[in-house]
N, C-alpha and C positions, 0 to 999 in steps of 0.2 A: 210414503208410511203419511199416513196421520199424525196430526198435531198434539200429541198426549198435554193434558189437566195436571196443570202441578202439587197438584192437588192430592191425584191420585199416591195407591200406596203404592212402593217398588216394585210388588209379587203385582200389583195389578199392570204394572207399564211393563213387563217380560213378557207375560201374558197378552198382554194387549200386540205387542210388538210379534210375538214365534204366532200369533192367528193371522196377523196381516201378508206374515212371508209364506206362510202354508198355501192364503188365497193366492200371493202371487204365486210357487211353486205350481199351483192347480192350475192355474191360466196359461201359463207359457209351461206345458207339459209339453215333451216332443220339441221344445226349440228352444232350451238351455244351455241347446251344444256338449262338447264335450263331459265325456264323465272322466273321473281319477280315479285307481285302485292301489291302491300301498298295502303295502306291505312293512311291516319295521323287523329289525330283530334277526336279522334270517344269517345263522352262523356261517357266514359264505365272507370273502376278504370282495370287497368292493372290487379290486379291479379285477376277477374273474367274472365278476358279476355283469360288469360294463362291457365285456368283449361279447358277453351274448349278452346286451340290449344294445349295442352296435349294432349287431348282426339286423335287426328286426323294424329298426326305426324306423318311420316312412313308408314302412309297407303295411297292402291290406293284412287285415285280420285270418281269411284264409291260408295265407301266402304265410303269415308269423308266426299259423300254430301247426306246419307242418315242419317250418323250419327247427323250430322248436322238435318237438317232437322227436325226427330223426337224428339231431346233433348228439354226440355225445357227451359234454360236457355234464357234470355233475349240477355249472348253475341251472340251466339251460330250461330242469324240471320243476324247479320255482320258479322261474317266469313261465314257464307256462302255463302253472296255478292261477299265478293273479291273472296274466291274461283274461281267461277263463271267467276268473269272477267278477276281471274288468266290464267281460262280454258280456253275463249274464246282469249287470246295475244298467246295463244301454237297454237291454231287451225289461227289466223293470221298469223302467222311466221313462221306459217309451214302450206302453204297451199293443199299442196302436197300431203301429209300424212292425212291418214282419223282418224278421230277423234274414233272412233269403234275401228280400229286394236290398233290405239296408247295404249301405258300398262302403263298410267301417275297414277303418284304417289303422294303424298304430302311429297316433298324434309324434308324440313323445312320450317317449321312456329316460330317466333320469334314477343314478342308483351313487344313494350317500353315505357316507362313513356313517357307523351306526357305532354302538357299544365297544369298548376292548378291553377283553381280559388281559391281564396280563401275567403271565407264569415265572419263574424261574428255574432254568434245567440247570445242573451241572457242569462246571467246562473244566480243565483242567491248572494246574496246581493252587487248587482251595476255588479258584473261580466261580464265578455267576453267569449266567447269559439270561437276559429277559428277552423273554417266548411271548412276543402277542397275536392275539389270536382276536381276530379281525371277524367285525361283525359290518351287514349295513343296510340299509335302506331303502327301496322301492318303489319308485311311483309310476305307475303308466296312465296314458289318458287317453280315451279309444275315441276318435267323431267319427261323423260318417259323413265321406266325401262327397255324396248331395247337397248338402244343406251350407259348407263351404265354397262351393261352388253357385247356388241359391244366393248368400252374401254379397258375395263378390262381381255377381251379376243385377242385382235390387241400389249399388252404391254407382256403378253407369249409369 
């Protein structure tokens, strides 16, 4: 980025930085690598969601969609929706590339714990047990297998 004169207002500096970043994005359109899609505060426990995430990690997108569509777990529906969102984001960033020609795969999937709602449940002898209703944050990264192969070939 350009060196900005110190006498400019802070708002002007920020605008110049944003413009420079937009220009950088347009110049490198389609070469920016993996696309990330995330979903926050999903009301499913992270442990249950990780079982589904492990099934599709490193798998081609078409196969991952089939796995999620025909899986009986409740978490697979949510994972399928976010995978479709990631594919749509990739398609929006790479308008000049045909989706059928691209060899997309799920580069990485990770599930982090989210907010926990704490509730009380009556227990014997006047006691109370704490019920923890867990939630999670999902992040999926989708990349093109051909781009990855090209990067490795250029290094050699």
